[in-house]
N, CA, C, O and CB atoms as a CASP TS submission, in Angstrom:
PFRMAT TS
TARGET T0000
AUTHOR 0000-0000-0000
METHOD Language model
MODEL 1
PARENT N/A
ATOM      1  N   MET     1      17.838   8.060 -15.116  1.00  0.00           N
ATOM      2  CA  MET     1      17.100   7.106 -14.337  1.00  0.00           C
ATOM      3  C   MET     1      17.792   6.831 -13.010  1.00  0.00           C
ATOM      4  O   MET     1      17.117   6.624 -12.002  1.00  0.00           O
ATOM      5  CB  MET     1      16.920   5.827 -15.115  1.00  0.00           C
ATOM      6  N   ARG     2      19.108   6.824 -12.986  1.00  0.00           N
ATOM      7  CA  ARG     2      19.839   6.552 -11.752  1.00  0.00           C
ATOM      8  C   ARG     2      19.537   7.607 -10.698  1.00  0.00           C
ATOM      9  O   ARG     2      19.605   7.334  -9.500  1.00  0.00           O
ATOM     10  CB  ARG     2      21.345   6.493 -12.023  1.00  0.00           C
ATOM     11  N   PHE     3      19.206   8.800 -11.142  1.00  0.00           N
ATOM     12  CA  PHE     3      18.850   9.887 -10.236  1.00  0.00           C
ATOM     13  C   PHE     3      17.699   9.478  -9.311  1.00  0.00           C
ATOM     14  O   PHE     3      17.700   9.822  -8.129  1.00  0.00           O
ATOM     15  CB  PHE     3      18.469  11.142 -11.035  1.00  0.00           C
ATOM     16  N   LEU     4      16.737   8.759  -9.838  1.00  0.00           N
ATOM     17  CA  LEU     4      15.554   8.367  -9.074  1.00  0.00           C
ATOM     18  C   LEU     4      15.855   7.351  -7.984  1.00  0.00           C
ATOM     19  O   LEU     4      15.081   7.231  -7.035  1.00  0.00           O
ATOM     20  CB  LEU     4      14.517   7.807  -9.998  1.00  0.00           C
ATOM     21  N   TYR     5      16.950   6.623  -8.091  1.00  0.00           N
ATOM     22  CA  TYR     5      17.280   5.628  -7.072  1.00  0.00           C
ATOM     23  C   TYR     5      17.569   6.262  -5.714  1.00  0.00           C
ATOM     24  O   TYR     5      17.556   5.565  -4.700  1.00  0.00           O
ATOM     25  CB  TYR     5      18.474   4.809  -7.518  1.00  0.00           C
ATOM     26  N   GLY     6      17.828   7.554  -5.674  1.00  0.00           N
ATOM     27  CA  GLY     6      18.091   8.246  -4.421  1.00  0.00           C
ATOM     28  C   GLY     6      16.828   8.584  -3.646  1.00  0.00           C
ATOM     29  O   GLY     6      16.914   9.160  -2.562  1.00  0.00           O
ATOM     30  N   PHE     7      15.673   8.245  -4.165  1.00  0.00           N
ATOM     31  CA  PHE     7      14.408   8.577  -3.535  1.00  0.00           C
ATOM     32  C   PHE     7      13.681   7.305  -3.102  1.00  0.00           C
ATOM     33  O   PHE     7      13.819   6.250  -3.721  1.00  0.00           O
ATOM     34  CB  PHE     7      13.533   9.401  -4.488  1.00  0.00           C
ATOM     35  N   SER     8      12.907   7.430  -2.031  1.00  0.00           N
ATOM     36  CA  SER     8      12.080   6.297  -1.611  1.00  0.00           C
ATOM     37  C   SER     8      10.658   6.488  -2.132  1.00  0.00           C
ATOM     38  O   SER     8      10.231   7.609  -2.410  1.00  0.00           O
ATOM     39  CB  SER     8      12.081   6.150  -0.059  1.00  0.00           C
ATOM     40  N   VAL     9       9.949   5.401  -2.257  1.00  0.00           N
ATOM     41  CA  VAL     9       8.565   5.432  -2.701  1.00  0.00           C
ATOM     42  C   VAL     9       7.675   5.512  -1.462  1.00  0.00           C
ATOM     43  O   VAL     9       7.834   4.724  -0.530  1.00  0.00           O
ATOM     44  CB  VAL     9       8.216   4.177  -3.575  1.00  0.00           C
ATOM     45  N   GLU    10       6.755   6.449  -1.452  1.00  0.00           N
ATOM     46  CA  GLU    10       5.799   6.596  -0.354  1.00  0.00           C
ATOM     47  C   GLU    10       4.425   6.176  -0.862  1.00  0.00           C
ATOM     48  O   GLU    10       3.835   6.840  -1.714  1.00  0.00           O
ATOM     49  CB  GLU    10       5.773   8.068   0.193  1.00  0.00           C
ATOM     50  N   HIS    11       3.933   5.082  -0.336  1.00  0.00           N
ATOM     51  CA  HIS    11       2.623   4.583  -0.750  1.00  0.00           C
ATOM     52  C   HIS    11       1.528   5.275   0.044  1.00  0.00           C
ATOM     53  O   HIS    11       1.722   5.640   1.204  1.00  0.00           O
ATOM     54  CB  HIS    11       2.534   3.055  -0.569  1.00  0.00           C
ATOM     55  N   LEU    12       0.388   5.451  -0.584  1.00  0.00           N
ATOM     56  CA  LEU    12      -0.770   6.018   0.112  1.00  0.00           C
ATOM     57  C   LEU    12      -1.204   5.093   1.228  1.00  0.00           C
ATOM     58  O   LEU    12      -1.170   3.871   1.089  1.00  0.00           O
ATOM     59  CB  LEU    12      -1.938   6.264  -0.863  1.00  0.00           C
ATOM     60  N   ASP    13      -1.613   5.690   2.343  1.00  0.00           N
ATOM     61  CA  ASP    13      -2.183   4.895   3.416  1.00  0.00           C
ATOM     62  C   ASP    13      -3.554   5.466   3.775  1.00  0.00           C
ATOM     63  O   ASP    13      -4.014   6.423   3.153  1.00  0.00           O
ATOM     64  CB  ASP    13      -1.242   4.873   4.657  1.00  0.00           C
ATOM     65  N   VAL    14      -4.193   4.887   4.760  1.00  0.00           N
ATOM     66  CA  VAL    14      -5.546   5.298   5.140  1.00  0.00           C
ATOM     67  C   VAL    14      -5.565   6.762   5.582  1.00  0.00           C
ATOM     68  O   VAL    14      -6.487   7.499   5.235  1.00  0.00           O
ATOM     69  CB  VAL    14      -6.086   4.395   6.267  1.00  0.00           C
ATOM     70  N   ALA    15      -4.564   7.185   6.338  1.00  0.00           N
ATOM     71  CA  ALA    15      -4.511   8.576   6.793  1.00  0.00           C
ATOM     72  C   ALA    15      -4.412   9.544   5.616  1.00  0.00           C
ATOM     73  O   ALA    15      -5.017  10.616   5.639  1.00  0.00           O
ATOM     74  CB  ALA    15      -3.324   8.780   7.739  1.00  0.00           C
ATOM     75  N   ASP    16      -3.654   9.171   4.593  1.00  0.00           N
ATOM     76  CA  ASP    16      -3.540  10.012   3.397  1.00  0.00           C
ATOM     77  C   ASP    16      -4.883  10.123   2.679  1.00  0.00           C
ATOM     78  O   ASP    16      -5.297  11.213   2.286  1.00  0.00           O
ATOM     79  CB  ASP    16      -2.475   9.447   2.440  1.00  0.00           C
ATOM     80  N   SER    17      -5.550   8.999   2.514  1.00  0.00           N
ATOM     81  CA  SER    17      -6.853   8.995   1.834  1.00  0.00           C
ATOM     82  C   SER    17      -7.887   9.804   2.609  1.00  0.00           C
ATOM     83  O   SER    17      -8.673  10.545   2.020  1.00  0.00           O
ATOM     84  CB  SER    17      -7.352   7.558   1.645  1.00  0.00           C
ATOM     85  N   THR    18      -7.882   9.657   3.928  1.00  0.00           N
ATOM     86  CA  THR    18      -8.825  10.387   4.765  1.00  0.00           C
ATOM     87  C   THR    18      -8.600  11.883   4.675  1.00  0.00           C
ATOM     88  O   THR    18      -9.549  12.651   4.518  1.00  0.00           O
ATOM     89  CB  THR    18      -8.715   9.933   6.207  1.00  0.00           C
ATOM     90  N   LEU    19      -7.342  12.302   4.772  1.00  0.00           N
ATOM     91  CA  LEU    19      -7.035  13.727   4.677  1.00  0.00           C
ATOM     92  C   LEU    19      -7.352  14.265   3.289  1.00  0.00           C
ATOM     93  O   LEU    19      -7.888  15.365   3.158  1.00  0.00           O
ATOM     94  CB  LEU    19      -5.566  13.979   5.014  1.00  0.00           C
ATOM     95  N   ALA    20      -7.025  13.500   2.253  1.00  0.00           N
ATOM     96  CA  ALA    20      -7.331  13.933   0.884  1.00  0.00           C
ATOM     97  C   ALA    20      -8.833  14.144   0.712  1.00  0.00           C
ATOM     98  O   ALA    20      -9.256  15.103   0.066  1.00  0.00           O
ATOM     99  CB  ALA    20      -6.817  12.898  -0.142  1.00  0.00           C
ATOM    100  N   THR    21      -9.632  13.259   1.284  1.00  0.00           N
ATOM    101  CA  THR    21     -11.088  13.395   1.201  1.00  0.00           C
ATOM    102  C   THR    21     -11.557  14.682   1.867  1.00  0.00           C
ATOM    103  O   THR    21     -12.425  15.380   1.341  1.00  0.00           O
ATOM    104  CB  THR    21     -11.777  12.188   1.849  1.00  0.00           C
ATOM    105  N   ARG    22     -10.982  14.994   3.023  1.00  0.00           N
ATOM    106  CA  ARG    22     -11.345  16.244   3.713  1.00  0.00           C
ATOM    107  C   ARG    22     -10.926  17.463   2.892  1.00  0.00           C
ATOM    108  O   ARG    22     -11.672  18.437   2.799  1.00  0.00           O
ATOM    109  CB  ARG    22     -10.688  16.299   5.113  1.00  0.00           C
ATOM    110  N   LEU    23      -9.741  17.409   2.302  1.00  0.00           N
ATOM    111  CA  LEU    23      -9.268  18.525   1.486  1.00  0.00           C
ATOM    112  C   LEU    23     -10.156  18.723   0.256  1.00  0.00           C
ATOM    113  O   LEU    23     -10.468  19.853  -0.118  1.00  0.00           O
ATOM    114  CB  LEU    23      -7.813  18.290   1.057  1.00  0.00           C
ATOM    115  N   ILE    24     -10.553  17.628  -0.360  1.00  0.00           N
ATOM    116  CA  ILE    24     -11.425  17.704  -1.531  1.00  0.00           C
ATOM    117  C   ILE    24     -12.740  18.376  -1.152  1.00  0.00           C
ATOM    118  O   ILE    24     -13.226  19.250  -1.869  1.00  0.00           O
ATOM    119  CB  ILE    24     -11.686  16.294  -2.117  1.00  0.00           C
ATOM    120  N   ALA    25     -13.307  17.969  -0.034  1.00  0.00           N
ATOM    121  CA  ALA    25     -14.590  18.531   0.398  1.00  0.00           C
ATOM    122  C   ALA    25     -14.490  20.034   0.657  1.00  0.00           C
ATOM    123  O   ALA    25     -15.433  20.776   0.382  1.00  0.00           O
ATOM    124  CB  ALA    25     -15.078  17.819   1.659  1.00  0.00           C
ATOM    125  N   ARG    26     -13.351  20.481   1.184  1.00  0.00           N
ATOM    126  CA  ARG    26     -13.190  21.901   1.522  1.00  0.00           C
ATOM    127  C   ARG    26     -12.698  22.759   0.371  1.00  0.00           C
ATOM    128  O   ARG    26     -13.059  23.933   0.284  1.00  0.00           O
ATOM    129  CB  ARG    26     -12.242  22.038   2.662  1.00  0.00           C
ATOM    130  N   LEU    27     -11.876  22.196  -0.521  1.00  0.00           N
ATOM    131  CA  LEU    27     -11.132  23.045  -1.447  1.00  0.00           C
ATOM    132  C   LEU    27     -11.342  22.776  -2.931  1.00  0.00           C
ATOM    133  O   LEU    27     -10.796  23.507  -3.757  1.00  0.00           O
ATOM    134  CB  LEU    27      -9.716  22.915  -1.157  1.00  0.00           C
ATOM    135  N   THR    28     -12.098  21.775  -3.296  1.00  0.00           N
ATOM    136  CA  THR    28     -12.146  21.381  -4.697  1.00  0.00           C
ATOM    137  C   THR    28     -12.652  22.485  -5.625  1.00  0.00           C
ATOM    138  O   THR    28     -12.151  22.618  -6.741  1.00  0.00           O
ATOM    139  CB  THR    28     -13.015  20.173  -4.843  1.00  0.00           C
ATOM    140  N   LEU    29     -13.618  23.268  -5.197  1.00  0.00           N
ATOM    141  CA  LEU    29     -14.151  24.308  -6.074  1.00  0.00           C
ATOM    142  C   LEU    29     -13.280  25.555  -6.119  1.00  0.00           C
ATOM    143  O   LEU    29     -13.311  26.288  -7.108  1.00  0.00           O
ATOM    144  CB  LEU    29     -15.534  24.684  -5.632  1.00  0.00           C
ATOM    145  N   SER    30     -12.512  25.807  -5.080  1.00  0.00           N
ATOM    146  CA  SER    30     -11.758  27.055  -5.004  1.00  0.00           C
ATOM    147  C   SER    30     -10.283  26.930  -5.359  1.00  0.00           C
ATOM    148  O   SER    30      -9.626  27.946  -5.584  1.00  0.00           O
ATOM    149  CB  SER    30     -11.875  27.610  -3.642  1.00  0.00           C
ATOM    150  N   SER    31      -9.745  25.722  -5.417  1.00  0.00           N
ATOM    151  CA  SER    31      -8.298  25.576  -5.542  1.00  0.00           C
ATOM    152  C   SER    31      -7.786  25.313  -6.950  1.00  0.00           C
ATOM    153  O   SER    31      -6.667  25.710  -7.277  1.00  0.00           O
ATOM    154  CB  SER    31      -7.854  24.483  -4.674  1.00  0.00           C
ATOM    155  N   GLY    32      -8.573  24.659  -7.788  1.00  0.00           N
ATOM    156  CA  GLY    32      -8.085  24.253  -9.104  1.00  0.00           C
ATOM    157  C   GLY    32      -7.298  22.959  -9.058  1.00  0.00           C
ATOM    158  O   GLY    32      -6.721  22.549 -10.065  1.00  0.00           O
ATOM    159  N   LEU    33      -7.266  22.302  -7.888  1.00  0.00           N
ATOM    160  CA  LEU    33      -6.552  21.038  -7.757  1.00  0.00           C
ATOM    161  C   LEU    33      -7.455  19.878  -8.171  1.00  0.00           C
ATOM    162  O   LEU    33      -8.679  19.962  -8.067  1.00  0.00           O
ATOM    163  CB  LEU    33      -6.051  20.844  -6.309  1.00  0.00           C
ATOM    164  N   SER    34      -6.840  18.803  -8.637  1.00  0.00           N
ATOM    165  CA  SER    34      -7.571  17.602  -9.019  1.00  0.00           C
ATOM    166  C   SER    34      -7.300  16.495  -7.994  1.00  0.00           C
ATOM    167  O   SER    34      -6.511  16.683  -7.068  1.00  0.00           O
ATOM    168  CB  SER    34      -7.168  17.142 -10.452  1.00  0.00           C
ATOM    169  N   LEU    35      -7.944  15.364  -8.160  1.00  0.00           N
ATOM    170  CA  LEU    35      -7.792  14.260  -7.216  1.00  0.00           C
ATOM    171  C   LEU    35      -6.327  13.882  -6.969  1.00  0.00           C
ATOM    172  O   LEU    35      -5.920  13.790  -5.810  1.00  0.00           O
ATOM    173  CB  LEU    35      -8.548  13.054  -7.722  1.00  0.00           C
ATOM    174  N   PRO    36      -5.523  13.660  -8.010  1.00  0.00           N
ATOM    175  CA  PRO    36      -4.122  13.317  -7.746  1.00  0.00           C
ATOM    176  C   PRO    36      -3.393  14.411  -6.959  1.00  0.00           C
ATOM    177  O   PRO    36      -2.557  14.105  -6.109  1.00  0.00           O
ATOM    178  CB  PRO    36      -3.395  13.061  -9.059  1.00  0.00           C
ATOM    179  N   ASP    37      -3.701  15.677  -7.234  1.00  0.00           N
ATOM    180  CA  ASP    37      -3.072  16.776  -6.498  1.00  0.00           C
ATOM    181  C   ASP    37      -3.413  16.713  -5.013  1.00  0.00           C
ATOM    182  O   ASP    37      -2.546  16.920  -4.165  1.00  0.00           O
ATOM    183  CB  ASP    37      -3.508  18.126  -7.078  1.00  0.00           C
ATOM    184  N   PHE    38      -4.677  16.426  -4.698  1.00  0.00           N
ATOM    185  CA  PHE    38      -5.091  16.322  -3.301  1.00  0.00           C
ATOM    186  C   PHE    38      -4.401  15.152  -2.610  1.00  0.00           C
ATOM    187  O   PHE    38      -4.038  15.257  -1.438  1.00  0.00           O
ATOM    188  CB  PHE    38      -6.609  16.166  -3.206  1.00  0.00           C
ATOM    189  N   LEU    39      -4.215  14.051  -3.310  1.00  0.00           N
ATOM    190  CA  LEU    39      -3.514  12.906  -2.728  1.00  0.00           C
ATOM    191  C   LEU    39      -2.053  13.248  -2.433  1.00  0.00           C
ATOM    192  O   LEU    39      -1.528  12.873  -1.385  1.00  0.00           O
ATOM    193  CB  LEU    39      -3.593  11.695  -3.671  1.00  0.00           C
ATOM    194  N   VAL    40      -1.406  13.947  -3.341  1.00  0.00           N
ATOM    195  CA  VAL    40      -0.016  14.377  -3.132  1.00  0.00           C
ATOM    196  C   VAL    40       0.062  15.343  -1.953  1.00  0.00           C
ATOM    197  O   VAL    40       0.942  15.210  -1.103  1.00  0.00           O
ATOM    198  CB  VAL    40       0.554  15.044  -4.415  1.00  0.00           C
ATOM    199  N   ALA    41      -0.839  16.301  -1.894  1.00  0.00           N
ATOM    200  CA  ALA    41      -0.855  17.273  -0.804  1.00  0.00           C
ATOM    201  C   ALA    41      -1.069  16.580   0.539  1.00  0.00           C
ATOM    202  O   ALA    41      -0.409  16.915   1.523  1.00  0.00           O
ATOM    203  CB  ALA    41      -1.948  18.322  -1.039  1.00  0.00           C
ATOM    204  N   ALA    42      -1.981  15.622   0.583  1.00  0.00           N
ATOM    205  CA  ALA    42      -2.252  14.896   1.822  1.00  0.00           C
ATOM    206  C   ALA    42      -1.022  14.115   2.279  1.00  0.00           C
ATOM    207  O   ALA    42      -0.705  14.094   3.468  1.00  0.00           O
ATOM    208  CB  ALA    42      -3.440  13.945   1.635  1.00  0.00           C
ATOM    209  N   GLN    43      -0.338  13.482   1.345  1.00  0.00           N
ATOM    210  CA  GLN    43       0.882  12.761   1.709  1.00  0.00           C
ATOM    211  C   GLN    43       1.932  13.713   2.277  1.00  0.00           C
ATOM    212  O   GLN    43       2.561  13.409   3.291  1.00  0.00           O
ATOM    213  CB  GLN    43       1.446  12.018   0.490  1.00  0.00           C
ATOM    214  N   ALA    44       2.121  14.838   1.643  1.00  0.00           N
ATOM    215  CA  ALA    44       3.115  15.802   2.119  1.00  0.00           C
ATOM    216  C   ALA    44       2.743  16.323   3.502  1.00  0.00           C
ATOM    217  O   ALA    44       3.603  16.428   4.376  1.00  0.00           O
ATOM    218  CB  ALA    44       3.249  16.974   1.130  1.00  0.00           C
ATOM    219  N   LEU    45       1.476  16.647   3.707  1.00  0.00           N
ATOM    220  CA  LEU    45       1.034  17.134   5.013  1.00  0.00           C
ATOM    221  C   LEU    45       1.235  16.076   6.099  1.00  0.00           C
ATOM    222  O   LEU    45       1.756  16.382   7.171  1.00  0.00           O
ATOM    223  CB  LEU    45      -0.439  17.551   4.953  1.00  0.00           C
ATOM    224  N   ASN    46       0.834  14.858   5.835  1.00  0.00           N
ATOM    225  CA  ASN    46       0.949  13.793   6.835  1.00  0.00           C
ATOM    226  C   ASN    46       2.391  13.445   7.170  1.00  0.00           C
ATOM    227  O   ASN    46       2.669  12.945   8.260  1.00  0.00           O
ATOM    228  CB  ASN    46       0.241  12.559   6.349  1.00  0.00           C
ATOM    229  N   ARG    47       3.302  13.700   6.258  1.00  0.00           N
ATOM    230  CA  ARG    47       4.712  13.395   6.494  1.00  0.00           C
ATOM    231  C   ARG    47       5.511  14.635   6.900  1.00  0.00           C
ATOM    232  O   ARG    47       6.726  14.578   7.087  1.00  0.00           O
ATOM    233  CB  ARG    47       5.323  12.775   5.249  1.00  0.00           C
ATOM    234  N   ARG    48       4.797  15.756   7.031  1.00  0.00           N
ATOM    235  CA  ARG    48       5.431  17.047   7.355  1.00  0.00           C
ATOM    236  C   ARG    48       6.587  17.341   6.388  1.00  0.00           C
ATOM    237  O   ARG    48       7.659  17.802   6.781  1.00  0.00           O
ATOM    238  CB  ARG    48       5.949  17.045   8.821  1.00  0.00           C
ATOM    239  N   ALA    49       6.320  17.056   5.116  1.00  0.00           N
ATOM    240  CA  ALA    49       7.312  17.260   4.061  1.00  0.00           C
ATOM    241  C   ALA    49       7.001  18.540   3.291  1.00  0.00           C
ATOM    242  O   ALA    49       5.856  18.993   3.250  1.00  0.00           O
ATOM    243  CB  ALA    49       7.348  16.048   3.102  1.00  0.00           C
ATOM    244  N   VAL    50       8.014  19.104   2.696  1.00  0.00           N
ATOM    245  CA  VAL    50       7.847  20.253   1.808  1.00  0.00           C
ATOM    246  C   VAL    50       7.618  19.711   0.407  1.00  0.00           C
ATOM    247  O   VAL    50       8.359  18.850  -0.065  1.00  0.00           O
ATOM    248  CB  VAL    50       9.094  21.216   1.854  1.00  0.00           C
ATOM    249  N   LEU    51       6.592  20.220  -0.251  1.00  0.00           N
ATOM    250  CA  LEU    51       6.273  19.801  -1.616  1.00  0.00           C
ATOM    251  C   LEU    51       7.014  20.692  -2.601  1.00  0.00           C
ATOM    252  O   LEU    51       6.820  21.907  -2.615  1.00  0.00           O
ATOM    253  CB  LEU    51       4.742  19.853  -1.873  1.00  0.00           C
ATOM    254  N   CYS    52       7.855  20.093  -3.417  1.00  0.00           N
ATOM    255  CA  CYS    52       8.575  20.831  -4.457  1.00  0.00           C
ATOM    256  C   CYS    52       7.767  20.750  -5.742  1.00  0.00           C
ATOM    257  O   CYS    52       7.569  19.670  -6.297  1.00  0.00           O
ATOM    258  CB  CYS    52      10.022  20.265  -4.667  1.00  0.00           C
ATOM    259  N   THR    53       7.300  21.909  -6.211  1.00  0.00           N
ATOM    260  CA  THR    53       6.419  21.949  -7.373  1.00  0.00           C
ATOM    261  C   THR    53       6.486  23.324  -8.032  1.00  0.00           C
ATOM    262  O   THR    53       6.813  24.319  -7.386  1.00  0.00           O
ATOM    263  CB  THR    53       4.967  21.612  -6.970  1.00  0.00           C
ATOM    264  N   PHE    54       6.176  23.365  -9.304  1.00  0.00           N
ATOM    265  CA  PHE    54       6.001  24.643  -9.991  1.00  0.00           C
ATOM    266  C   PHE    54       4.559  25.123  -9.886  1.00  0.00           C
ATOM    267  O   PHE    54       4.255  26.252 -10.272  1.00  0.00           O
ATOM    268  CB  PHE    54       6.410  24.521 -11.464  1.00  0.00           C
ATOM    269  N   ASN    55       3.679  24.291  -9.375  1.00  0.00           N
ATOM    270  CA  ASN    55       2.257  24.608  -9.283  1.00  0.00           C
ATOM    271  C   ASN    55       1.939  25.307  -7.954  1.00  0.00           C
ATOM    272  O   ASN    55       1.039  24.886  -7.226  1.00  0.00           O
ATOM    273  CB  ASN    55       1.413  23.325  -9.429  1.00  0.00           C
ATOM    274  N   VAL    56       2.665  26.348  -7.651  1.00  0.00           N
ATOM    275  CA  VAL    56       2.515  27.079  -6.392  1.00  0.00           C
ATOM    276  C   VAL    56       1.132  27.712  -6.293  1.00  0.00           C
ATOM    277  O   VAL    56       0.542  27.730  -5.213  1.00  0.00           O
ATOM    278  CB  VAL    56       3.600  28.159  -6.264  1.00  0.00           C
ATOM    279  N   LYS    57       0.615  28.225  -7.383  1.00  0.00           N
ATOM    280  CA  LYS    57      -0.676  28.908  -7.369  1.00  0.00           C
ATOM    281  C   LYS    57      -1.781  28.015  -6.812  1.00  0.00           C
ATOM    282  O   LYS    57      -2.535  28.432  -5.934  1.00  0.00           O
ATOM    283  CB  LYS    57      -1.040  29.368  -8.774  1.00  0.00           C
ATOM    284  N   HIS    58      -1.875  26.804  -7.315  1.00  0.00           N
ATOM    285  CA  HIS    58      -2.947  25.916  -6.880  1.00  0.00           C
ATOM    286  C   HIS    58      -2.680  25.314  -5.505  1.00  0.00           C
ATOM    287  O   HIS    58      -3.571  25.290  -4.657  1.00  0.00           O
ATOM    288  CB  HIS    58      -3.141  24.810  -7.890  1.00  0.00           C
ATOM    289  N   TYR    59      -1.462  24.827  -5.279  1.00  0.00           N
ATOM    290  CA  TYR    59      -1.157  24.182  -4.003  1.00  0.00           C
ATOM    291  C   TYR    59      -1.160  25.158  -2.836  1.00  0.00           C
ATOM    292  O   TYR    59      -1.307  24.727  -1.693  1.00  0.00           O
ATOM    293  CB  TYR    59       0.183  23.497  -4.081  1.00  0.00           C
ATOM    294  N   SER    60      -1.008  26.435  -3.074  1.00  0.00           N
ATOM    295  CA  SER    60      -1.023  27.407  -1.976  1.00  0.00           C
ATOM    296  C   SER    60      -2.399  27.493  -1.312  1.00  0.00           C
ATOM    297  O   SER    60      -2.521  28.076  -0.234  1.00  0.00           O
ATOM    298  CB  SER    60      -0.610  28.788  -2.489  1.00  0.00           C
ATOM    299  N   ALA    61      -3.419  26.932  -1.924  1.00  0.00           N
ATOM    300  CA  ALA    61      -4.760  26.902  -1.337  1.00  0.00           C
ATOM    301  C   ALA    61      -4.862  25.886  -0.194  1.00  0.00           C
ATOM    302  O   ALA    61      -5.824  25.914   0.573  1.00  0.00           O
ATOM    303  CB  ALA    61      -5.793  26.576  -2.415  1.00  0.00           C
ATOM    304  N   VAL    62      -3.880  24.996  -0.078  1.00  0.00           N
ATOM    305  CA  VAL    62      -3.920  23.949   0.951  1.00  0.00           C
ATOM    306  C   VAL    62      -3.275  24.482   2.228  1.00  0.00           C
ATOM    307  O   VAL    62      -2.067  24.715   2.258  1.00  0.00           O
ATOM    308  CB  VAL    62      -3.192  22.650   0.464  1.00  0.00           C
ATOM    309  N   PRO    63      -4.067  24.679   3.283  1.00  0.00           N
ATOM    310  CA  PRO    63      -3.529  25.228   4.535  1.00  0.00           C
ATOM    311  C   PRO    63      -2.466  24.327   5.148  1.00  0.00           C
ATOM    312  O   PRO    63      -2.636  23.111   5.237  1.00  0.00           O
ATOM    313  CB  PRO    63      -4.652  25.443   5.536  1.00  0.00           C
ATOM    314  N   GLY    64      -1.373  24.940   5.567  1.00  0.00           N
ATOM    315  CA  GLY    64      -0.315  24.213   6.261  1.00  0.00           C
ATOM    316  C   GLY    64       0.664  23.482   5.374  1.00  0.00           C
ATOM    317  O   GLY    64       1.622  22.892   5.872  1.00  0.00           O
ATOM    318  N   LEU    65       0.447  23.507   4.071  1.00  0.00           N
ATOM    319  CA  LEU    65       1.331  22.785   3.154  1.00  0.00           C
ATOM    320  C   LEU    65       2.560  23.631   2.841  1.00  0.00           C
ATOM    321  O   LEU    65       2.441  24.755   2.355  1.00  0.00           O
ATOM    322  CB  LEU    65       0.584  22.412   1.849  1.00  0.00           C
ATOM    323  N   GLY    66       3.723  23.089   3.118  1.00  0.00           N
ATOM    324  CA  GLY    66       4.978  23.758   2.752  1.00  0.00           C
ATOM    325  C   GLY    66       5.255  23.528   1.278  1.00  0.00           C
ATOM    326  O   GLY    66       5.215  22.396   0.796  1.00  0.00           O
ATOM    327  N   ILE    67       5.537  24.611   0.566  1.00  0.00           N
ATOM    328  CA  ILE    67       5.746  24.531  -0.884  1.00  0.00           C
ATOM    329  C   ILE    67       7.045  25.232  -1.238  1.00  0.00           C
ATOM    330  O   ILE    67       7.341  26.306  -0.713  1.00  0.00           O
ATOM    331  CB  ILE    67       4.554  25.161  -1.663  1.00  0.00           C
ATOM    332  N   GLU    68       7.818  24.629  -2.125  1.00  0.00           N
ATOM    333  CA  GLU    68       9.021  25.248  -2.675  1.00  0.00           C
ATOM    334  C   GLU    68       9.067  25.000  -4.174  1.00  0.00           C
ATOM    335  O   GLU    68       8.655  23.946  -4.659  1.00  0.00           O
ATOM    336  CB  GLU    68      10.299  24.696  -1.987  1.00  0.00           C
ATOM    337  N   VAL    69       9.569  25.976  -4.888  1.00  0.00           N
ATOM    338  CA  VAL    69       9.840  25.800  -6.318  1.00  0.00           C
ATOM    339  C   VAL    69      11.204  25.089  -6.401  1.00  0.00           C
ATOM    340  O   VAL    69      12.172  25.564  -5.807  1.00  0.00           O
ATOM    341  CB  VAL    69       9.840  27.208  -7.112  1.00  0.00           C
ATOM    342  N   PRO    70      11.299  23.969  -7.123  1.00  0.00           N
ATOM    343  CA  PRO    70      12.533  23.170  -7.099  1.00  0.00           C
ATOM    344  C   PRO    70      13.757  23.880  -7.687  1.00  0.00           C
ATOM    345  O   PRO    70      14.871  23.703  -7.194  1.00  0.00           O
ATOM    346  CB  PRO    70      12.308  21.893  -7.848  1.00  0.00           C
ATOM    347  N   PHE    71      13.558  24.665  -8.717  1.00  0.00           N
ATOM    348  CA  PHE    71      14.648  25.425  -9.312  1.00  0.00           C
ATOM    349  C   PHE    71      14.035  26.501 -10.195  1.00  0.00           C
ATOM    350  O   PHE    71      12.904  26.352 -10.657  1.00  0.00           O
ATOM    351  CB  PHE    71      15.616  24.501 -10.127  1.00  0.00           C
ATOM    352  N   PRO    72      14.769  27.584 -10.433  1.00  0.00           N
ATOM    353  CA  PRO    72      14.190  28.648 -11.273  1.00  0.00           C
ATOM    354  C   PRO    72      14.061  28.183 -12.720  1.00  0.00           C
ATOM    355  O   PRO    72      14.944  27.519 -13.263  1.00  0.00           O
ATOM    356  CB  PRO    72      15.056  29.931 -11.203  1.00  0.00           C
ATOM    357  N   ARG    73      12.955  28.545 -13.315  1.00  0.00           N
ATOM    358  CA  ARG    73      12.750  28.230 -14.734  1.00  0.00           C
ATOM    359  C   ARG    73      13.439  29.269 -15.601  1.00  0.00           C
ATOM    360  O   ARG    73      13.487  30.453 -15.269  1.00  0.00           O
ATOM    361  CB  ARG    73      11.245  28.162 -15.073  1.00  0.00           C
ATOM    362  N   ILE    74      13.956  28.808 -16.691  1.00  0.00           N
ATOM    363  CA  ILE    74      14.596  29.719 -17.653  1.00  0.00           C
ATOM    364  C   ILE    74      13.535  30.094 -18.680  1.00  0.00           C
ATOM    365  O   ILE    74      12.962  29.222 -19.333  1.00  0.00           O
ATOM    366  CB  ILE    74      15.868  29.056 -18.349  1.00  0.00           C
ATOM    367  N   ALA    75      13.276  31.373 -18.821  1.00  0.00           N
ATOM    368  CA  ALA    75      12.221  31.841 -19.724  1.00  0.00           C
ATOM    369  C   ALA    75      12.614  31.755 -21.162  1.00  0.00           C
ATOM    370  O   ALA    75      11.829  32.114 -22.039  1.00  0.00           O
ATOM    371  CB  ALA    75      11.846  33.245 -19.405  1.00  0.00           C
TER
END
């Protein structure tokens, strides 16, 4: 739990909601992303942040979104 104290909380704002709505309209049928995924993607885009996720396949459908795998998975 102490690990999480090193991170700040980013609350959704109007710009995030607006961008998420645009992404949903353009990508919902082709991406496999759900509403929470679009909200996360919009936040990352608006903050020019890299999204660390294992869900590279789906998030790669979002134009301009920087994506990184956080660490290699052990099979």
